C-alpha positions in Angstrom: 104.8 111.1 83.2 102.4 108.6 84.2 102.2 106.6 87.7 105.2 104.2 87.8 104.4 102.3 91.3 103.8 98.8 89.7 107.0 98.9 87.7 108.9 100.3 90.3 107.4 97.4 93.0 108.8 94.9 90.3 112.0 96.5 89.8 112.6 96.8 93.6 111.9 93.2 94.7 114.3 92.0 91.6 117.1 94.3 93.3 116.3 92.8 96.5 116.5 89.3 94.7 119.7 89.8 93.6 121.2 91.1 96.7 120.9 94.7 97.2 120.1 96.1 100.9 117.1 97.9 101.8 119.7 100.7 102.8 121.2 100.6 99.3 117.9 100.9 97.6 116.9 104.1 99.8 120.4 105.6 99.2 120.0 105.1 95.3 116.5 106.8 95.4 117.7 109.5 97.5 120.5 110.2 95.0 117.7 110.6 92.2 116.2 113.9 93.9 118.2 116.4 91.5 117.1 114.4 88.7 113.4 113.7 89.0 112.5 115.7 92.0 112.1 115.4 95.5 107.9 114.5 95.1 108.6 111.7 92.8 111.2 110.3 95.1 109.0 110.5 98.1 106.7 108.3 96.0 109.2 105.8 95.0 110.1 105.7 99.0 106.4 105.0 99.7 106.7 102.1 97.2 109.7 100.5 98.6 108.3 100.9 102.4 105.5 98.9 101.0 107.8 96.3 99.1 110.0 96.0 102.4 107.1 95.4 104.5 105.8 92.7 102.6 109.1 90.7 102.2 
């Protein structure tokens, strides 16, 4: 599995554009921990933080 930060950034911006809140995005990512693992979710949350800061 390669780095997906660029794709995640696009999808996070799209999710925020259609009305999801920052809290909903973070909660959704937390629910992914059992499926993709804690380290990958932490990486995703780092990308989310960057997206949130630029909006």
